[in-house]
N, C-alpha and C positions, 0 to 999 in steps of 0.2 A: 333714588336708591339710598338706603341707609348705609353707614360705614360698615356695619356688621355684614350686610349682604354683599357689599363690594369685596370684603376680605374672603368670605366664603366662595364667591365666584372666582377670585384670584387663586385661591388654594385649589379649587376644583380644576381650573384650567392648568395649573402647574402640575397636578397629578396626572392629568390626561397627557400633557406634553412629555413628561418624564416617561410615562408608560409607552407612548408611541416611540420615543427615541430608543428605549430599551428593546422594544420589539424589533425595530428596524436593525439595530446593532446585532442582536442575536440571530436574526434571519441572515444577515450578511456573513456572519461568522460561520454559521451552519452550512451555508452553501459553499464555503471555501475550505471546509475540512476534508482531508483525504486520509482515511484510515489505512493502517498497514495490515496486510495479510500475507501469510506464508503460502507456498504452493499447496500444502496439505489443506489449509483452510479454504482456499479457492476451489479445489476439487471437491470439497465437502459442501459446497454451495453456501458457505458462510459469508462470502464476499457479495457486495451488492451488484446486481446485474445492470442497473441503470445509472450508476454513479461512478465518478472517478475515485480510484483508490490506489494505494501503493502496494506493489508486489516486490518482495525481496528474497534473496537467497544467493546461491552460488551459480555461476554460469557453467553449465555442464560441458565437460571436455568433449571436443569434436562436434559440438552442436551449432557452431556459428556458420550460417549460410548467407552469403552476400548475393543480392540479386543483380541483374545486368545493369540496372540504372545507377549503380554505384552508391546509392544512399540507403536503400532498403535492406535491412538485415533481419534475419530470423535466428533466434537462439533459444535455448532451453534454460530455465531457471529452476533449480532444485533446492530443497531443504534436507536432502538425503533420505527423504521418505517418499515424496511425490515430485513430479516435474510438470511445469507449465511452459508451453511454447509462447514466446514473445515476438511480436513483429514491431519493428521500429524504423521509421524513415527520418533520417537526419544524420548529423555528424556525431559519432560516438566519442565519449571522453577518451583522452590519451591512455588512461590507466585501465580501460576496459579490456579484459582478456578472459580466456577460458580458465575456469577454476578459481576465479576471483569473486569477491562479494559485490553484489549489485543491488540497487534499489531502483525500480522503475515506477513511473506514475502514468496511469492511463485507465482504460476501460476493458472489460472482458467482452469479447465479441460473441455472437450467437454460435459461432463455430468452435468455441472453446479456446480460441487464441487470444492472448492478452495484447491489445494494441496500445503500445506505449507512446506517450507524448513527450516523455522526458526519461533519460537514463542517467543515473548517478553511479559512479564507480568509487571504490574505496580510495583513501588518501595514500597510504603507504603500506609497508610490509605488515604491520601489526594492527592497523585500524580495521574494524568491522562495525557497521551500524549496530547499536544495541538491540534493535528489534530483530535483525538478522541473526545475531549471535544467540539470542535467547530461543528463537525458533529452531535453529540448528541443534542446540543442546537438547531441546525438548524432543525433536524428531529423532535424534541419536538415542536418547534414553528410551523412547518408545520402541525404536527399532531393536535395541538390545533386549528389552523385556519381551518383545514379540518373538525374537529369535530364541530366547530362553524357553518361552512357553511352547514353541513348536518342537524344541528338542526334548521336551519332557521335564525341564528343570523349572521349579517354581521359585518365585521371589521370596 
C-alpha cells in the first residue's frame, strides 16, 4: 500500500469512528431525556404515552389519599386549569404537602393516572421550579381570558 492510500484509509476509519461515537452518545442522551409537561398539556395528549416525562404543578388541597400499605399515595396535581391524578409508591419528601409545588417523574398509564417513580417537592417558602411557575402563569392568564370571554368582555 502506498503512503497516500494509508493516509486515506486512516482518515476514513477516523471519520467512521467519530461518527459511531457521536451516534452512540446522542442515542444515550436521547433515551435519558425526560421532558416537562403541565397537567393541561398531559390532558391535551401532548405528553408521550410510552416514555418517561416530568409532570409539575401544585398538589390539590384535600387530594392526598394514603393506601393501607403505608407507602402508596394518590394525589392530584393541578396547574389551576386542569388536574391529573398521580400514584406514587415510596417515601415522599419531607416538604411534600397540599398546596405546594411538586415535580414528579414517571409515565402516564392507560387509565389516565400518572405513575410516578420520583417525587420532588419545593425547597422553601419562595422557591418554585421555573417550569411549574411558567405553566401556572400561563394557565392563570388563559383562565382569566376565558372567564372574561364567557362574561362577554373582550381583551
